[in-house]
N, C-alpha and C positions, 0 to 999 in steps of 0.2 A: 594652922590655917584649915578651915572647914571645907568639906567637899561642896562643890556647887550644888544648888538645888535642882537644877535642870542639866540634862546631858544632850548635847547635839550629836545626831547620827553622823557617822563617818560618810563622806561622799562616796557614792558607788563608783567603782573603778570602770572606766571605759574599756570594753574588751578590745577595742582597736579595729582598724580598717580590715585587716586580714581575717580576723575571726568572723566579722560580720559577712565578709565576702564568702568565706568558706561555708558558713551556715546557709547562705542563699544558694550556692552551688549544690550543696548536699540536698537541699529541698528540691531543686530541679531534677537531680539525678533520680531521686525517689519517685517524682512525678513521671519521669520518662519510663521508669521500670513498670509503673502501673499501666501506662498507655503503650502496650507492647506492639500494637499495630503500627503506630507512628514510628516507633524505633525500628521496626522491621523495614518499613518503607525507606527510612533514611539510609539503611544499609543496602537494600535491594536496588534502589534506583541507580546509584553509581555503578554497581556491579552489572546491572542490565545494560547500561550505556556503554560500559567498557567492552562487554561481550559483543554487542550489536555493532558498534563502530569498529572494533578491532578485527572481528572475524566475518561478520555478515555483509558489511558494506563494501562495495567495489564499484567504482565509477568507470572502470574499463572492463566491461563484461566480456567473457570469452565463451566459447562453445554455444553460440547462438543457434537455435533450431533453424534449419535450412532445408529447402526442397530443391531438387535438381530435375530439370527437364532436358534430357540429352537426346537430341534428334540425330546425333552422329555417334557411333559406337567405336570409332577408331582409337588407336593408341594415343593420339594427341589429346583426344577427349578425356581418356582415363588419366593422362598425366596432368591435364588442367584441373580435373576434379581433385586429384591427390594434392596438387599445389594449393588449392583453396582450403582443403582440410588441414594441411600442414601449417597454415597461418595461426591456427589455434583459436580463431574467432568463429569458425563455422562448424557446426555439428550437423552433418548431412543425415537427416532422419527420414527423409522421404525421397523416393525416386518416382516421379509422377510421369504420366503419359500424355497429358494434355494441358494447355494453358488454363482451361476452366478448373481443373483439379488444383492447379497451383494457386489460382486466384481464391478458391474456397479456403485453402489452408491459410493464406495470408489474411483474408478477411476475418476468419474466426480466431486469429491470434495463435494458431498452433505453430506457425513458423514466422520468423521475422524477415527471412530472405528467401527469394526465389531466383534461381540461376537457370537461364535457358541457353543452351548451346545449340546453334542452328544446324540444320542439315548441311552436309558436304563441308563441315568445318575443317576437317583435315585436308581435303583437297584444296580448298581455298587458301588455307595457311601456306601450304607448300607452293602454291602459285604466287604467293606474295600479295594476295588481295586484301589482307587485313580484315577478316570478317568480324562482325560485331557479336559480342556476347552480351545478352540482356541480363541485367541484374535488377530485380525488383526488391525494394527495401520498404518495410513498414516503418515510416518515419514519424508515426504518431508520438514516439518517444525518441527524439533526436539524440539524446545522450546514449541510449542503448546501441544505436546503429552507427554513430559517427566514427568510432574507432575501427569498426569492422570494415566500413567503406574505405577508409584510408589505407588499411592493410591490404584490401583487395586491389586498390589502385597501385600499390607498391609492388605487387607480384608480376605485373604485366611485362616489364622488360625481360625478366629472367625466367618466366614461367615455363617456357618450352625450349630453352636454349640447349639443353642436353639432348632433346629429341630431334632437333633440326641440325642437320649437317650438310655441308657442301653447298650446292646452288640454292637450296631451300632455306639456308640460314639467313636471318635478318641482320643487317649491319647497323644501320642508324635508326631503325624503327622497330616497333613491337610487332610480334607475329599476329596479334589480334587487338581489337579495341573493345573497350567497355562502353555500354550504353546503360546508364544508371537511371532508373525511375524511382524517385522518392514519393511514395504514395501517402496520401492523407495529410501530409505537411511538407510539401515540396520545398518551401523556403526555410524550413527548420525553425519556425517561430516558436519561442518558448511558451507563449501564452496559450497556444493551441493544445499544448500538453498539460500545462499547469491548471488552467481555469476549469476544465471538466473535472479534474481531480479535486479542486477546491470544493466543489459541490459535495463530494463525499466527506472530505476532511471537516468542513464546517458542520455538517449534519451530525457526524460522529461525535464531535466535541460537545455541541450544544444539547443534542438529544440525550446523551448519556449523563451529562453533568446535571442538568435540571431535573431529570427524572430520578437520578441517584439521591437527590435531596428530598424527594417527595415524602417517603415514609419516615425518614429520620427527622424531618421537620415536624411531622405530626407527633412523633414520640417526644421530641425535645419540648414542644409547646404543651404537651399533655392533652392533646385533642384526639389521640388515637382511641382513648376510652369511649369518646362520643361516637366514633365510627363503629366500634365493636358493639355498642348498645343498639345500633340501628338494624332493622331487618334487611341486611344486605349481605350478599355472598362475597367471599374473597376474590373470585374472578371478576365480580362486578366492581369491586373497589379498585382492582388493578387496572381494568379497562377504563374506568372513570378517571383515573389519574393519568393514563397514557394518552387517551384520545385528544385532550386539549393540546398536548405537545405535538401531536400529529398535525393539527391545524397550524401551529407555529412553524412546523417543518415545511408545510406548503408555502407559507409566506416567505420563508428563507429561500426555498427553491425558486420561487418566482423572481425574487430579487437577484439571485445569482445568475439565473438564465437570461434575464433582461440585460444585466451588466455584461455577461459573456457575449451576447449578440451585438449590443449597440456600443459598448465601450471597447471591447477587445476584438471584435470581429470574428468570434468563434462561430462556425456554422453549426446547424443541427440538420445533418444530412438524413437522419432516420426519422422515425415516428416520434413526435412530441408526446403523444398519449402513452406510448410504450415507455418512454423515458420517465414520465410522471408516475406510471404504475410501478415500475421497478424501483424508483426512488422512494416511493411510499413503503414498499417492501423492505428496503434497506433501512429506512428510518424506524420502522417497526422493530426490526432486529436490534438496533441500538437502544431503543426505548426499553426493550425487555432486559437487555444487559444492565442498563442503568437502574431499572427497578430491582433487579437482583441485588445489585450493590447496596441499594437503600435498605434492603431487608437484612443485610449482613452487618453493615456499619452501625456503630453505637451512637455516633454523632455525625454532624454534617461535615466536620473536618475529615473524618475517616472516609466518608463517602466521596469527597473530592480527591483524596489520595488514591482510592481505588480506581476512580475514573482516569486519573493521570497514568496509573500503572498499566491500564488497558489501552489507553490512547497512544502511549509511547511506542510500543511495538507495532501498532496499527500504522502509524505514520512512517515508521522506518522500514518495515518489512513488506509493505503493500505494493511498493513500486511507485509511490507518489514522489518521494524525494530522491530515491536512488533506483537504478535499473533493477527490476525484479530478476531478469535473466542473469545478472552478474553475481547473485547471491549463491552461496554454497547450498547443497541439497538440503541440509537440516534447516537452514533458514527459510528456504522456499517451502518446506513442509509446514513450518509454523505459519508462514504467510498465507498458505492455502486455507488455514483454519479461520483466519480473520475475515470478517465481512467486508472491510474496506478494500481488500485485494480484489475481490470479485466485482465490487461495485465500480472500481476504477476501470476495469476492463469493459463493463457494461456501458458506463457513461462515455468513455472515449470511443467505444464501438458504435454507439448510436449517433453521437454528435459528429464524429469525424469520418466514420466509415459507412454510415447508413445501415448498420447491421439490424437484422430481425432477430426474433426469439431463437430460431434454429441455429443462428450463428453463435449464440451465447448460451445455449441450453445448459452447459455444464455449470457456468457461473450462476445462472438463474436458479438451478436446482440447489446449488450450494447455499445460496442466500435463503431459500425457503427452508432447507433443513436447519440452518443455523437459527433462523427466527423461531421455528417451532421448538427447537431444543432450548433456546434462551427463555421463551415464554413458559415452557413447562417447568424449567428450573426456578423461574421467578415465582410461579404459582406455588410450587412446593415450599420454597423458602418463606413465602408470605404466610402460608398455613402454619409453618413451624413458628414464625414470629407471633402469630395469634395465640398459639398454644402456650 
């Protein structure tokens, strides 16, 4: 029997589902190794969230800065101040001499509480007249002060029991009474605290995100070469890309302020022009940060990832979501570097307290320094990108 004239090729063996799947997984692992920034973000974000939520966030803040105006210097006054301090909620940083000095400290945000002990406090207590002790609370952030007020009310019945003996001891009533004044947000309405903060949060996210895509978009589309061939300086390119977003920021600010006033009833006690000027300063700082990210990122995805990594600590450590005073010292130190922290104090100070520049000078200076540093870094990075 002769061999056939033609031979049929043997059918190729199917490598199978698992081999095909492994080949695809291996391809993605290699791609992930090449994109090291994305891989680093995947590891850094959960670590950052664990650290911030586990160690930095505290919804029941203690050691709140407090000023005391003691018009009576007797033993009962000292015992009352010691009882207030022993609650753990109050850190008495100032001993003031006048109500005006206390008001200035509260308005500027240096203290959250002011406690005024009246003259003849000890004499009136021993007579059983139940004198009033005035407590002024900065209630612009109700979450920060709510626990402290409750603790203060809890110490009344037993605050002076050890000092009062015999006829001066109180049987069924307290030795004194509290008169609590909740300033700036007496009803504890959440929107009065949240809405001014949203002005900063929205501007932070949008200004950084869209500006971070500015240069990377030019590089990906191949139009950066056209810009480089034009007789234009790097600083002019940077400002030309930033200024349109400033105009967008003005539109966003107008929408938020109109909604705050007419939808949520948030007042603007201070100067509207001052609020607009400082909001513009804040927007400029975030635009410079976003522009810096755009010069570092290799593509738009990386630019978005960098924006999120900067936005996350801003929203968690600025005092927007959680009380700033309740964070540990290292978290507050990080928060003081972030622009949103200072802008929240400025926005709430102007809208709720009617503050002027002198009441917020530290926060204004911090914003100016941050903006200049961010713009300088953005310009240096952009020159490096051009080279």
